[in-house]
C-alpha positions, 0 to 999 in steps of 0.5 A: 658011640661013633668017631666024628668025621672031619666034615661032622667036626667042621659043621658042628662048629659052624651051626647057628645058635638058637634064640634061646642060646643067644638070649642066655648068652646075652643075659650072661653078659648082663648078669654074670652067674657066677657073681650072683651064685656068690651073693645067694 
């Protein structure tokens, strides 16, 4: 495994979110997974 360059590390933090990532983040705000797992 090679080490990331500074430009690779900078780009990794700026990449856009996929629709799936954005959707799952919104769902997490509405229904926190940790609370739901405690109930189950």
